[in-house]
C-alpha positions, 0 to 999 in steps of 0.5 A: 746279538739280540734283537728286541722289539718294544711296544710303542705305547702309542699303539695302546687302544681301549679293548685290545687284548694283551699284546704279547702273544709269545716270546721265546729265546732261540739261539740268542735271539729274543722276539716279542710279537707285536700287534699290527696296529689298532684293529677294526671290527673284522680283526684287521687294521682299518680302512682310512678315508681322508676328506677335505673341503677347500676354503670352508670356514670354521663356522660354515657347518651345522655342527659348529652352530651355523643355522643357515647352511644345510650340512646334515651328513657332516653333522651326523658324522660329527655326532656319530664320532668326535668333533674337534673344537680346536683343529688347525690347518698347518697354514692359512692357505691350501697347498701347504696344508695339503702337504702337511696332511700327507706327511705329518710335517710342517710345510716349511719342512717340505718347501711348499710355502704357499699356493703354486710355489712348489710341488711335493718332493719324492723324498717325502714319505706320505701316508699313501706310501706308508700304507702301501707298505702294509698292503693297502690299495691307495687312491686319490680323488679331487684337488691335488694342488701340491704339484702339476698333474699334467706333464706338459704343464709348464709354469714359472712356479711349481712342477710336475708331481702327480699323486702317482709319484707319492704312493697312490695306485689310482688317482682322479685329480686336478692340479688346482681350482675348478668351478664347483659346478661344471668344472670344465666351463668358466662360469657366468660373471667370472673375470679372474685369472685370464679366464672368459665366461663360457669358455673352457676352464683350463682347456676344458678338461682339468681332470686327469685320471691315472695319467690320462685327460678325462673327457667323460662325466665331468659336468654338473656338480663337481663334488658328485663328479669326484664321488663318482670315482671314489665309490667304484674305488671302494667297491673294487677294494672292499675285500682288501684294505684301502686308503682313499684321499678325497679333496673336494674343491667346494667352496673354493672360487669359482663358487657355483651351485647347481639349480636344485642347490640354489633353490634350497637357499632361494630366500638368500641372495645370489652369492649365498645361494652359490656358496651355501649351495655348493657346500650342501652339494658336497655334504650330500656326496659325503652322505652318499659315501657314508651310506655306501660304506654301510651298505657294504658293511664297511663302516665299522672297519673304516676310520673317516676323517674330515676337515677344511684346508684353511679358513674361509676366503677373504672375499667371501668373509668381506661380503659377510657370506663365509664364516670363521665363527667368532674367530678373528681373521680369514684365509691368508692370515695367521689369526685363528680364523685363518687356521682354525677349521671345521673337523670331525672323525667317525669310526663306529664301534671305536669312537664314542658318539658325541665325543667333543675334543677341546685339545688343539689338534692339527692336520700334521696329526693325520700321519702319526695317527694313521701310522700308529693305527696300522703299525708303520714305523720309519727305518731306524736310520730315517731320523726325519722329524714328524711334527704331529701327534697321535690323535687316538689318545686325544679322542679317547680322553687319555690326553688332556693337553697337546704337550707339543707346540704348534707352528704355522707358516705362510711365505711369499718373499717376492711380495714381502709376505712372511707370516709365522706363528707358534702356539705354546701352551695357551699362548700364541705368538704371531707375526702377521703374514703381510709385509713388515707384519707386526708381532702379536701375543695372545692368551688363547685360554682367556682371549680365544678371539684375539682381541687383546694383544699382550706383546707390549705387556709381556715382553719376556713371554714374547722372547720365550715364544720367539726363541721357540719359533726360531728353533722350529723355523731353523729345524724346518730349514734344515729339513727343507735344505736336504737334511731329511733326504738321502742322495 
């Protein structure tokens, strides 16, 4: 019996030596030795850090042209690596997108269809679990929102499913939103969700660290509170390989900035001072992270990703504060403004500075990219669909088109909300998320801002894309109902 291991073409990376180190025939077995994955500067597979903001619009960063919001460190990160012009969240709201980042799968596959409507299933394989198999230390920091982090939390929606159930050795996490300044205190003027101004926010201690409620160092800027836990994790694992997931709360409501950050925007009104200020505070902590990586000599051994989880929040857009750029729509909508997000990636020495990427990419692409970086593969018996693509050929300019459809979804049937969308080539078919949503068709190559609905003029194209959408939706339902899980 012969065992033949073949090189997956996706492992190819500019500058690698020939991958075949040796092959020989021994007692009927043929072996071909493979590279472990794409190598960092020190000859090993890279550290991986995934950063995500919350409700930050495509136009809410300097590197996408915003002249008002100060994001010098994100701008430097984009200039030092690659900037994605067309990067999509897998859904127009947070929880579904978060699951897609970790699994490489559409949210409709793993059953988190909206916020607070489920939790990550242990049957899913996350990036953290894949990297643990490769010997990585794994840590999660920030807003989890794909399961409760406190076992005593009980609700009619969602369930206990903390990061430790999904491959993370360490975690410092909240279940969901907290104020972006003083996360344990309900801010001035806040009246939503049954909270009262000045009273404890969700009991006053929303963070859980490795199963224990955190009561120290949770005041002031929330992004700094998070980074205070990220930096020690990296320092403790500087001599091994690590994976850090850093999901900030900024600029999700309650949007509050500290005094020094408001002062940066004193010429603006109060709402902008808080919104712009908390984004700048988050940017400052990203700069702190990048600086520490360089102080530790790890920057060339680390690939650093950044994106937002969806478009800007509805109220902030209506107030004229948050920005989707020129794109139509916002969070909770299937239009481009609801799913296109700011995104960049940095890996000094591997990714050329000032790389601009116009190929459509997505949060579902993180898993296959990282898997190929480290040489992870599913067992041959595991046939689960992975919906993303490897981003490295795109970043290198070897892949000029995606070559694969993109599917988005957002469902709350209790309110009649069932939005779905597909991008095939340059055409986008969209069923609006609102009840009895209208079917629309756009040619994004000619109409990126979705001003000209072609559904009535191109019925054949509508039928073609609708069939594709239904096929993906059916495949997702099979996954969701258990086809991809072992019992």
